[in-house]
PyMOL Python script that loads the backbone (N, CA, C, O; Angstrom):
from pymol import cmd

cmd.read_pdbstr("""\
ATOM      1  N   MET A   1     112.300 104.606  72.628  1.00  0.00           N
ATOM      2  CA  MET A   1     110.750 103.657  72.914  1.00  0.00           C
ATOM      3  C   MET A   1     111.112 102.682  74.572  1.00  0.00           C
ATOM      4  O   MET A   1     112.102 102.290  75.190  1.00  0.00           O
ATOM      5  N   VAL A   2     109.471 102.648  74.723  1.00  0.00           N
ATOM      6  CA  VAL A   2     109.255 102.355  76.454  1.00  0.00           C
ATOM      7  C   VAL A   2     109.421 100.700  75.847  1.00  0.00           C
ATOM      8  O   VAL A   2     108.980 100.193  74.816  1.00  0.00           O
ATOM      9  N   SER A   3     110.300 100.091  77.026  1.00  0.00           N
ATOM     10  CA  SER A   3     110.882  99.100  77.165  1.00  0.00           C
ATOM     11  C   SER A   3     109.392  97.710  77.904  1.00  0.00           C
ATOM     12  O   SER A   3     108.584  97.868  78.820  1.00  0.00           O
ATOM     13  N   ASP A   4     109.573  96.765  77.183  1.00  0.00           N
ATOM     14  CA  ASP A   4     108.530  95.966  77.507  1.00  0.00           C
ATOM     15  C   ASP A   4     108.390  96.068  79.291  1.00  0.00           C
ATOM     16  O   ASP A   4     107.389  96.384  79.934  1.00  0.00           O
ATOM     17  N   LEU A   5     109.637  95.719  79.757  1.00  0.00           N
ATOM     18  CA  LEU A   5     109.860  95.511  81.435  1.00  0.00           C
ATOM     19  C   LEU A   5     109.106  96.730  82.105  1.00  0.00           C
ATOM     20  O   LEU A   5     108.335  96.344  82.984  1.00  0.00           O
ATOM     21  N   ALA A   6     109.128  98.120  81.918  1.00  0.00           N
ATOM     22  CA  ALA A   6     109.008  99.302  81.889  1.00  0.00           C
ATOM     23  C   ALA A   6     107.319  99.363  82.205  1.00  0.00           C
ATOM     24  O   ALA A   6     106.685  99.751  83.187  1.00  0.00           O
ATOM     25  N   VAL A   7     106.869  98.729  80.749  1.00  0.00           N
ATOM     26  CA  VAL A   7     105.225  98.784  80.748  1.00  0.00           C
ATOM     27  C   VAL A   7     104.767  97.907  81.860  1.00  0.00           C
ATOM     28  O   VAL A   7     104.074  98.330  82.784  1.00  0.00           O
ATOM     29  N   ILE A   8     105.276  96.351  81.721  1.00  0.00           N
ATOM     30  CA  ILE A   8     105.243  95.451  82.740  1.00  0.00           C
ATOM     31  C   ILE A   8     105.087  96.204  84.564  1.00  0.00           C
ATOM     32  O   ILE A   8     104.429  96.138  85.603  1.00  0.00           O
ATOM     33  N   LYS A   9     105.872  96.668  84.115  1.00  0.00           N
ATOM     34  CA  LYS A   9     106.174  96.900  85.981  1.00  0.00           C
ATOM     35  C   LYS A   9     104.931  98.222  85.870  1.00  0.00           C
ATOM     36  O   LYS A   9     104.170  98.281  86.837  1.00  0.00           O
ATOM     37  N   GLN A  10     104.790  98.904  85.121  1.00  0.00           N
ATOM     38  CA  GLN A  10     103.466 100.203  85.434  1.00  0.00           C
ATOM     39  C   GLN A  10     102.400  99.605  85.645  1.00  0.00           C
ATOM     40  O   GLN A  10     101.699  99.892  86.615  1.00  0.00           O
ATOM     41  N   ILE A  11     101.963  98.324  84.466  1.00  0.00           N
ATOM     42  CA  ILE A  11     100.947  97.656  84.476  1.00  0.00           C
ATOM     43  C   ILE A  11     100.627  97.180  86.327  1.00  0.00           C
ATOM     44  O   ILE A  11      99.689  97.487  87.062  1.00  0.00           O
ATOM     45  N   VAL A  12     101.700  96.442  86.550  1.00  0.00           N
ATOM     46  CA  VAL A  12     101.656  95.802  88.051  1.00  0.00           C
ATOM     47  C   VAL A  12     101.373  96.736  88.949  1.00  0.00           C
ATOM     48  O   VAL A  12     100.494  96.445  89.760  1.00  0.00           O
ATOM     49  N   ARG A  13     102.112  98.273  89.068  1.00  0.00           N
ATOM     50  CA  ARG A  13     101.606  99.096  89.901  1.00  0.00           C
ATOM     51  C   ARG A  13     100.345  99.049  89.831  1.00  0.00           C
ATOM     52  O   ARG A  13      99.685  98.447  90.678  1.00  0.00           O
ATOM     53  N   GLU A  14      99.692  99.812  88.589  1.00  0.00           N
ATOM     54  CA  GLU A  14      98.430  99.987  88.794  1.00  0.00           C
ATOM     55  C   GLU A  14      96.957  98.599  89.097  1.00  0.00           C
ATOM     56  O   GLU A  14      95.869  98.810  89.634  1.00  0.00           O
ATOM     57  N   VAL A  15      97.384  97.524  88.636  1.00  0.00           N
ATOM     58  CA  VAL A  15      96.406  96.445  89.516  1.00  0.00           C
ATOM     59  C   VAL A  15      97.224  96.255  91.013  1.00  0.00           C
ATOM     60  O   VAL A  15      96.446  95.674  91.769  1.00  0.00           O
ATOM     61  N   GLU A  16      98.490  96.537  91.684  1.00  0.00           N
ATOM     62  CA  GLU A  16      98.460  96.736  92.628  1.00  0.00           C
ATOM     63  C   GLU A  16      97.638  98.053  93.729  1.00  0.00           C
ATOM     64  O   GLU A  16      97.214  97.954  94.880  1.00  0.00           O
ATOM     65  N   LYS A  17      97.668  99.247  92.764  1.00  0.00           N
ATOM     66  CA  LYS A  17      96.561 100.098  93.149  1.00  0.00           C
ATOM     67  C   LYS A  17      94.937  99.672  93.440  1.00  0.00           C
ATOM     68  O   LYS A  17      94.276  99.908  94.452  1.00  0.00           O
ATOM     69  N   ILE A  18      94.553  99.008  92.276  1.00  0.00           N
ATOM     70  CA  ILE A  18      93.204  98.458  92.479  1.00  0.00           C
ATOM     71  C   ILE A  18      93.046  97.474  93.260  1.00  0.00           C
ATOM     72  O   ILE A  18      91.932  97.379  93.774  1.00  0.00           O
ATOM     73  N   ALA A  19      93.802  96.716  93.510  1.00  0.00           N
ATOM     74  CA  ALA A  19      93.769  95.391  94.243  1.00  0.00           C
ATOM     75  C   ALA A  19      93.395  96.168  95.949  1.00  0.00           C
ATOM     76  O   ALA A  19      92.433  95.824  96.636  1.00  0.00           O
ATOM     77  N   SER A  20      94.225  97.047  96.274  1.00  0.00           N
ATOM     78  CA  SER A  20      94.561  97.607  97.369  1.00  0.00           C
ATOM     79  C   SER A  20      92.893  98.299  97.743  1.00  0.00           C
ATOM     80  O   SER A  20      92.189  98.227  98.750  1.00  0.00           O
ATOM     81  N   HIS A  21      92.746  98.833  96.671  1.00  0.00           N
ATOM     82  CA  HIS A  21      91.320  99.639  96.653  1.00  0.00           C
ATOM     83  C   HIS A  21      90.382  98.672  96.944  1.00  0.00           C
ATOM     84  O   HIS A  21      89.738  98.884  97.971  1.00  0.00           O
ATOM     85  N   VAL A  22      90.027  97.288  96.096  1.00  0.00           N
ATOM     86  CA  VAL A  22      89.171  96.192  96.017  1.00  0.00           C
ATOM     87  C   VAL A  22      88.966  95.525  97.839  1.00  0.00           C
ATOM     88  O   VAL A  22      88.094  95.006  98.535  1.00  0.00           O
ATOM     89  N   GLU A  23      90.300  95.941  97.933  1.00  0.00           N
ATOM     90  CA  GLU A  23      90.323  95.034  99.497  1.00  0.00           C
ATOM     91  C   GLU A  23      89.514  95.862 100.946  1.00  0.00           C
ATOM     92  O   GLU A  23      88.915  95.515 101.964  1.00  0.00           O
ATOM     93  N   LEU A  24      90.052  97.453 100.108  1.00  0.00           N
ATOM     94  CA  LEU A  24      88.841  98.459 101.261  1.00  0.00           C
ATOM     95  C   LEU A  24      87.431  98.123 100.962  1.00  0.00           C
ATOM     96  O   LEU A  24      86.622  98.148 101.889  1.00  0.00           O
ATOM     97  N   HIS A  25      87.157  97.898 100.098  1.00  0.00           N
ATOM     98  CA  HIS A  25      85.409  97.761  99.782  1.00  0.00           C
ATOM     99  C   HIS A  25      85.065  96.837 100.388  1.00  0.00           C
ATOM    100  O   HIS A  25      84.084  97.124 101.074  1.00  0.00           O
ATOM    101  N   LEU A  26      85.545  95.295 100.551  1.00  0.00           N
ATOM    102  CA  LEU A  26      85.567  93.754 101.005  1.00  0.00           C
ATOM    103  C   LEU A  26      85.502  94.076 102.267  1.00  0.00           C
ATOM    104  O   LEU A  26      84.514  93.641 102.860  1.00  0.00           O
ATOM    105  N   LEU A  27      86.496  94.912 103.065  1.00  0.00           N
ATOM    106  CA  LEU A  27      86.534  94.925 104.332  1.00  0.00           C
ATOM    107  C   LEU A  27      85.214  96.103 104.709  1.00  0.00           C
ATOM    108  O   LEU A  27      84.484  95.900 105.680  1.00  0.00           O
ATOM    109  N   HIS A  28      85.099  96.902 104.123  1.00  0.00           N
ATOM    110  CA  HIS A  28      83.604  97.839 104.479  1.00  0.00           C
ATOM    111  C   HIS A  28      82.391  96.613 104.353  1.00  0.00           C
ATOM    112  O   HIS A  28      81.596  96.545 105.291  1.00  0.00           O
ATOM    113  N   ILE A  29      82.240  95.640 103.200  1.00  0.00           N
ATOM    114  CA  ILE A  29      81.164  95.026 103.072  1.00  0.00           C
ATOM    115  C   ILE A  29      80.960  93.863 104.264  1.00  0.00           C
ATOM    116  O   ILE A  29      79.897  93.429 104.709  1.00  0.00           O
ATOM    117  N   VAL A  30      82.388  93.488 104.646  1.00  0.00           N
ATOM    118  CA  VAL A  30      82.069  92.340 105.355  1.00  0.00           C
ATOM    119  C   VAL A  30      81.671  93.151 107.032  1.00  0.00           C
ATOM    120  O   VAL A  30      80.822  92.698 107.799  1.00  0.00           O
ATOM    121  N   SER A  31      82.383  94.210 107.264  1.00  0.00           N
ATOM    122  CA  SER A  31      81.673  94.846 108.208  1.00  0.00           C
ATOM    123  C   SER A  31      80.366  94.979 108.391  1.00  0.00           C
ATOM    124  O   SER A  31      79.604  94.724 109.324  1.00  0.00           O
ATOM    125  N   LYS A  32      80.240  95.451 107.262  1.00  0.00           N
ATOM    126  CA  LYS A  32      78.369  95.949 107.089  1.00  0.00           C
ATOM    127  C   LYS A  32      77.390  94.785 107.809  1.00  0.00           C
ATOM    128  O   LYS A  32      76.691  94.864 108.819  1.00  0.00           O
ATOM    129  N   ALA A  33      77.631  93.642 106.850  1.00  0.00           N
ATOM    130  CA  ALA A  33      77.118  92.392 107.163  1.00  0.00           C
ATOM    131  C   ALA A  33      77.500  91.806 108.147  1.00  0.00           C
ATOM    132  O   ALA A  33      77.088  90.648 108.211  1.00  0.00           O
ATOM    133  N   ARG A  34      78.560  92.359 109.512  1.00  0.00           N
ATOM    134  CA  ARG A  34      78.507  92.258 110.574  1.00  0.00           C
ATOM    135  C   ARG A  34      77.836  93.081 111.782  1.00  0.00           C
ATOM    136  O   ARG A  34      77.721  92.860 112.987  1.00  0.00           O
ATOM    137  N   GLN A  35      77.488  94.007 111.029  1.00  0.00           N
ATOM    138  CA  GLN A  35      76.963  95.170 111.696  1.00  0.00           C
ATOM    139  C   GLN A  35      78.053  95.969 112.346  1.00  0.00           C
ATOM    140  O   GLN A  35      77.649  96.856 113.099  1.00  0.00           O
ATOM    141  N   GLU A  36      79.499  95.825 112.196  1.00  0.00           N
ATOM    142  CA  GLU A  36      80.674  96.187 112.908  1.00  0.00           C
ATOM    143  C   GLU A  36      80.697  97.693 112.292  1.00  0.00           C
ATOM    144  O   GLU A  36      79.892  97.994 111.411  1.00  0.00           O
ATOM    145  N   PRO A  37      81.697  98.677 112.813  1.00  0.00           N
ATOM    146  CA  PRO A  37      82.431  99.546 112.080  1.00  0.00           C
ATOM    147  C   PRO A  37      83.334  99.236 110.941  1.00  0.00           C
ATOM    148  O   PRO A  37      84.271  98.445 111.052  1.00  0.00           O
ATOM    149  N   CYS A  38      83.066  99.820 109.929  1.00  0.00           N
ATOM    150  CA  CYS A  38      84.259  99.522 108.733  1.00  0.00           C
ATOM    151  C   CYS A  38      85.512 100.205 109.208  1.00  0.00           C
ATOM    152  O   CYS A  38      85.703 101.389 109.486  1.00  0.00           O
ATOM    153  N   PRO A  39      86.398  99.062 109.234  1.00  0.00           N
ATOM    154  CA  PRO A  39      87.947  99.828 109.931  1.00  0.00           C
ATOM    155  C   PRO A  39      88.006 100.580 108.722  1.00  0.00           C
ATOM    156  O   PRO A  39      88.487 101.538 109.326  1.00  0.00           O
ATOM    157  N   VAL A  40      87.954 100.921 107.759  1.00  0.00           N
ATOM    158  CA  VAL A  40      88.216 101.772 106.957  1.00  0.00           C
ATOM    159  C   VAL A  40      87.410 103.117 107.021  1.00  0.00           C
ATOM    160  O   VAL A  40      88.190 104.069 107.065  1.00  0.00           O
ATOM    161  N   CYS A  41      86.143 103.477 107.039  1.00  0.00           N
ATOM    162  CA  CYS A  41      85.328 104.418 106.664  1.00  0.00           C
ATOM    163  C   CYS A  41      84.401 104.651 108.128  1.00  0.00           C
ATOM    164  O   CYS A  41      83.593 105.558 108.327  1.00  0.00           O
ATOM    165  N   GLY A  42      84.729 103.705 108.934  1.00  0.00           N
ATOM    166  CA  GLY A  42      84.068 104.179 110.188  1.00  0.00           C
ATOM    167  C   GLY A  42      82.291 104.010 109.947  1.00  0.00           C
ATOM    168  O   GLY A  42      81.583 104.320 110.906  1.00  0.00           O
ATOM    169  N   GLN A  43      81.724 103.597 108.864  1.00  0.00           N
ATOM    170  CA  GLN A  43      80.417 103.367 109.154  1.00  0.00           C
ATOM    171  C   GLN A  43      79.942 102.074 109.698  1.00  0.00           C
ATOM    172  O   GLN A  43      80.778 101.214 109.973  1.00  0.00           O
ATOM    173  N   VAL A  44      78.612 101.844 109.890  1.00  0.00           N
ATOM    174  CA  VAL A  44      77.837 101.108 110.617  1.00  0.00           C
ATOM    175  C   VAL A  44      76.615 100.805 109.737  1.00  0.00           C
ATOM    176  O   VAL A  44      75.719 101.642 109.633  1.00  0.00           O
ATOM    177  N   ALA A  45      76.551  99.385 108.972  1.00  0.00           N
ATOM    178  CA  ALA A  45      75.280  99.723 107.832  1.00  0.00           C
ATOM    179  C   ALA A  45      74.873 101.188 107.145  1.00  0.00           C
ATOM    180  O   ALA A  45      73.810 101.810 107.152  1.00  0.00           O
ATOM    181  N   GLY A  46      76.009 101.437 106.625  1.00  0.00           N
ATOM    182  CA  GLY A  46      75.691 102.430 105.858  1.00  0.00           C
ATOM    183  C   GLY A  46      75.237 103.687 106.835  1.00  0.00           C
ATOM    184  O   GLY A  46      74.994 104.746 106.257  1.00  0.00           O
ATOM    185  N   VAL A  47      75.129 103.653 108.019  1.00  0.00           N
ATOM    186  CA  VAL A  47      75.009 104.982 109.089  1.00  0.00           C
ATOM    187  C   VAL A  47      76.132 105.354 109.067  1.00  0.00           C
ATOM    188  O   VAL A  47      76.915 104.415 109.210  1.00  0.00           O
ATOM    189  N   ALA A  48      76.824 106.776 108.896  1.00  0.00           N
ATOM    190  CA  ALA A  48      77.683 107.204 109.796  1.00  0.00           C
ATOM    191  C   ALA A  48      77.556 107.707 110.838  1.00  0.00           C
ATOM    192  O   ALA A  48      76.543 108.344 111.125  1.00  0.00           O
ATOM    193  N   LEU A  49      78.400 107.565 111.520  1.00  0.00           N
ATOM    194  CA  LEU A  49      79.167 107.170 113.225  1.00  0.00           C
ATOM    195  C   LEU A  49      79.497 108.786 113.298  1.00  0.00           C
ATOM    196  O   LEU A  49      80.067 109.255 114.283  1.00  0.00           O
TER     197      LEU A  49
END
""", "prot")
cmd.dss("prot")
cmd.show_as("cartoon", "prot")
cmd.util.cbc("prot")
cmd.orient("prot")
């Protein structure tokens, strides 16, 4: 049987992965709003560089 602690640690790992992914998307949105290249994907206002 899996311990509660192991389950909690797994959930925390999943949440951290999602949080870092969301952070990248937020950087992308802010960069687009400023018409600057996205630090993650290099796009400006939806136009690939």
